[in-house]
N, C-alpha and C positions, 0 to 999 in steps of 0.2 A: 392235324394236331400241331399246335404251335410249339416252338422250341423255347428253352429258357430265355428269358428276356434280360437284356442288359441295356441300360440307358445309353442312347447314342449309337446303337448298332442296327436299328431297323433298316437303315438305308443300305448298309453293306449286305444284309441278308436279302433285301428285296430284289437283288439282281436276278436271282433264279433259285429254284429249289435246291440245286447243288450248293449254291452259295449260302443258302439258309442253313444247310447242314454244316458247312464250313464255319460259318459265323456263330451258329447256335444262338441266334438272336431273336428278337421279337418278330411277330408275324408280319406279313407284307401289308396288312390292312392299316398298320400304324402310320400316321402321317407325320413327317418331321416338322419341327418348328422352324421358323425363319431366323436366319443369322445375318445381321446387317453387314458383316465383314466379307460376305461372299458375293460373287457375280453370278451364281447359278440359282435358279428359282427353286429347285428341290434341294433343301439343305439339311445337313445332319443336326440332330440335337447336340447340344454342348455336353460332353461327358462330365459327370459330376465330380470327377477327380481333378479337374482344373477349372479355374475361374477365368472369365474374359471380361475385361473392363474397357468399354469403348473409349478410344481416344488416348489411352494410356498404355505404356509398356508395362507388362505384368509378367512376373515369374512366380510359379507356384510349386510347392512341394506336395507330394502325395500325402494322403491321410496316414496316421500312424498305424501301420499294419505290418506285422512281421513278415508277411509273405510278399510284400511289394518292395522291389529293389529301389534304392535311392535313385531319384530321377528329377528332372527339372523341365517344366513346360514354359515356353516363352512366347508371348503374343506381341507382335510389333504393331504400331499404329496403322490403321487402315487408310486407304487413299482419301476417303472423304474427310479425314481429319487434317489433311494438308501436310502430312509428313513427306519429306523429300527422300528419306532413306528407310529401308525396311518395309515399304508398303506391302501390305497383304501377306506378310510372312508369319508363319507359326512354326515352332519346332519343339522337339523333345529330345533330351539327352538321357540315355539310359544304358547302363552296363557297357560303356565304351562306344555306343552307337549314337549317331545324330540323324534324326529324321526331320526333314523340313519340307513344308509346302509353301507355295507362293501363288496367290490368286490376284490377278490384276485385271483392269478393263481390257476390252478388245483393242487390237492394234490401231494406232493413229496413222495418218497418211504417211508420215516420215518413216515410221517403223515398217509399214507395208512395203515401201520402196526398198528398205534395207533387206527385208525378207526376199524381195524379188531378185536381188543380186545373187542369191544362192539357189532359190527354187526356180524351176523352169515351168511351173504349172501355176494357174491362178489360185489364189488363196481361197479357202472355204469362206462362206458368207460370214460366219461368226468365228473369228480366229483369236484365241487368247494366247498370243505369241509369247507372252512373258510368264505364262503359268508353268509350274513344274512341280514334280515330287522328287525329292532327293533322299537317298538312303546312304549314309556314309559310316565307315569304320575308320576314323582318322588315324589311329595308331598303325594299322596295316596298310593304309592307303586305298582301301576298297571304296569305290564310289559308283553307285548305280542310280540312274536317273531316268525319269520320263519327262520329256519336254516337247513342245509343239514342233519346232523346226526339224528335229530329228525324226519325229513321227511322220512328217510330210516328205522328207527326202526320198524315201523309197518310191515315191510317185514320179520322180523325175524320169522321163523316157530315156532309155538306153539306145544310142544310135545303132541302127542296123538290127535291132532285136524286134522280132515280131510281137505285137501286142494283141491281147484278146479282150477288147473292151465290151462292156455290157451296153446293150441298146435299151432305150426306153420302150414301153409297150407298143407305141405307135410308130416306131422307127421304120419297120418294114413297109408299112403303108405309105409313109412319107417318102421313102426311097423310091418306091414304085411310081409315085406321083411325079417325082423329079425326073425319072427316066423317061416318062411319057411326054415331058416338056422338052423344049430346045435348050434349056439352061444346062450349064456345066457346073457341077458341084465338086468341091474338093475340101477335105478337112485340113485346116491350117493348125499347126502346132498341136497335134492330137495328144490327149492325156487321159488318164483314168478319171473321168468326171465323177465317179462314185466315191473317190477318195479311199478306196480299199487299201488299207495299209497293213503290212505284216510286221509292224513295229513291236518289238518285244521289250523295249527299254534300251537305254544306252549304258553299256559297261565301260566306264572310263579307266578301269583297272586291268591293263593288259597282263599284269603279272599274276592276277587271280582270275583266270578264265573259267567259264562254265564248260563242263564236259558231260557226256551221257554215261549213266551207270552201265556196267557190263551187262547186267540183267535188269532192265527197267521194270519188268513185271514183279520181280522179287523185291525190288526196292520199296514199292508201295506208295511212293509219292508223298505229298503233304499229309502229315498225321492228323486225320480228322478228329481223333480222340482228344487231342490237345485243344483244337479249335472249338470243340463241342463243350468244353467246360465253361461254366458261367463266371469266368474270371473278370475282374474289373477292367474297364477300358480306360487306359491312361491317356490315350491320344486318339482322335479320330478326325479325318478330313476327307473331302471329296473335291477333286480338281478336274475341271473341264478343259480340254486342250482345243477342241474345235467342234463345230456343228455346221451342217449345211442341209438345206431342204431340197437340194438337187433340182432347182427350178420347178418346184411344186410336183416333182415326180417321186418323192419319198423322203428319206432322211438318212444322213450319215453323221455319226458322232463318235468321239473318242473321249472317254473319261477314265480316271484312275482314282481309286479309293484306298485309304490306308487306315489301319488301326494298329495300335501298340498295346500289348498286354504285358503283365509281369514276366511272362516266360517267352514271348515271341513277338515278332513283327510280321504282319500279314498285309500284303497289297494285292489289289486286283485291278488290272486295266482291261477295259472292254471297248473294242470297236464294234459298233452296231450299224448295219446297213439294211435299209428297206427300199427297194426299187419297186414302186407300185406296179402290179401286174406281171412282174418279172422274177424277182429273187429276194431272198433274205440271206444275210451273212452275219456271222458272229466270230470275233477273234478275241479270245480271252487269254490273258497272261496272269498267272497266280504266282506270287513271289513270297516265300516264307523264310524267315530267319529264326533259328533256334538260339535264343539268347544265352542258354547254358553251355552250348558247344560251339557257337559261331558257325554252324553248318547252314548252308543256304540251299533251298530247293526251288526250282522254277518249273512250273507246268504251263504248257502252251497248248491251246486247243482251238482249232479252226473248223468251222462248220458252215454249211450252206444248205438251203432248201428252196425249191421252186415256190414261187408265190402261191400259185393255185393249189399246190399240194398242202402247204401249211394252212391255207384258207379252208381247205376241205376238212381240216381237223378242228374247226371251230365247234363249240357246243351246238348240237343240232337244234336245241330249243331257241337259240339266238343266232342262227346261221346267217342272218342278214345284217347282223351287227358286226361291222368290221373294226370297231374300236380296239379290240384286243391286238390287232395286227400292228397297231402303232405303239404298243407297249413292249419294250425290250425284255421285260420280265416274263411276259407270256410267251414271247418268241423263244426265249432261252429255254423255258420249260419244255416247249414242244421239240426243240432241237435236241434235247436230252434223249429223245427216242432214237436218234440216229446211232447206229452201231459203230461209233468211232471213238469210244471211250478208252479202248486198250491202247497203251503206249506203244508207239512205233519204235522198233529197234533200228537205229541209224546205221547206214552203211559204213560210216567212219566217225571217229570222234571229232567234234568241232575244235577248231584251232582259234587262237585269239585273232589271227589275221582275218579269218572268215566270219567270225562271230557276228559282227554288226553289219555285214554286207546285206543289201536288200535281197529279200527272197520272194519269189513269185507266189501268188496265192495258191495255185495248184500244188506247189511243192510243200506247202504248209498244212494242207488239209489233213485232219486227223489229230491225234494227241501226241505230244512230245514232252519228254522229261529230261532235265539236266540239273547238275548240282555243282556247287563250288564250296570251298572250305577255307576258312581263315584260321591259320595255326597259331593263334594267340589265345591264351587262357582268359576267359571272360572275367570281368570284375564281379565279385560276389557281394559287394557292398549293399546293405539294405538299411532301411530306417529302423531306429531302435523301437522296441516295444514299450508301451507305457508300464 
């Protein structure tokens, strides 16, 4: 049974069954239309509440509706229009918040060298190093962001720390063959070639840290009832940070999607990993802002499943069709069966100094909940009614 449809929301819902419930959007079968401003082949429909004029800077106000707060959406010229500033950027200002996305082409050779000065690992095959999603509350100084460099930094090897790298399906056979020869093999500059990142986003606001509720179970997490309402979508976008086909051994990708409604901001970042014949991994971060209270909720869920186990759950009538295994939506639905939905009670409250430190994958498995609060009364301005 499909959920209430809102133009521009099918893509956010298509991530998984749970996300469909969160987004309360159109069914997964809906195919998004193409948008010339994006570098990603699967693109969102343009929400009807704002217009986009190719090659021109546009600012739009919402329809005259008493329930919609005063807001402004701005679209800057795209790269193919030859603009030297603001390329690929879109933003919305609403109730004291500023949400901005930037989508640019993959890194050029000079930019790759600059990245290499910070990263100690090879870059993914498709690296959108200038892409980002930014959520700001300028008056309080709160700034939360997803960007490619910070997403890859947790992959930098830590000297002296033992690593547990995933092997490709034929690795054991290859290793045995090498042992039987006279050759000596050694891994040079080892790194996590699957690009498994536990990146939750970057909190630039040390004075507004996230902390875990005393009783996560009683808190309830992100309010599904609010996200289930068919409210108008004032702003929607999808940003890809990186993709890699793992030398034809699978797929690793990191994307973040954002939607803004009259009462809330909702973002979902997803790292998806498929190593053929070995394993699936999913790392989701859901970020929710209540625009009426300036309360922020962040849910983090990390799951994995052996490849053969997930494969065994394919529909029996099409057991030989492996196409669903390449679809993150199908994999996400299957991973929902894992009994890791209950929020884990942390041993201690996170501190600002530790918040953005890289965390090992094994330490993040399961579900985590934390919150933050901005103690500034939100603006209640709204457009006048006719």
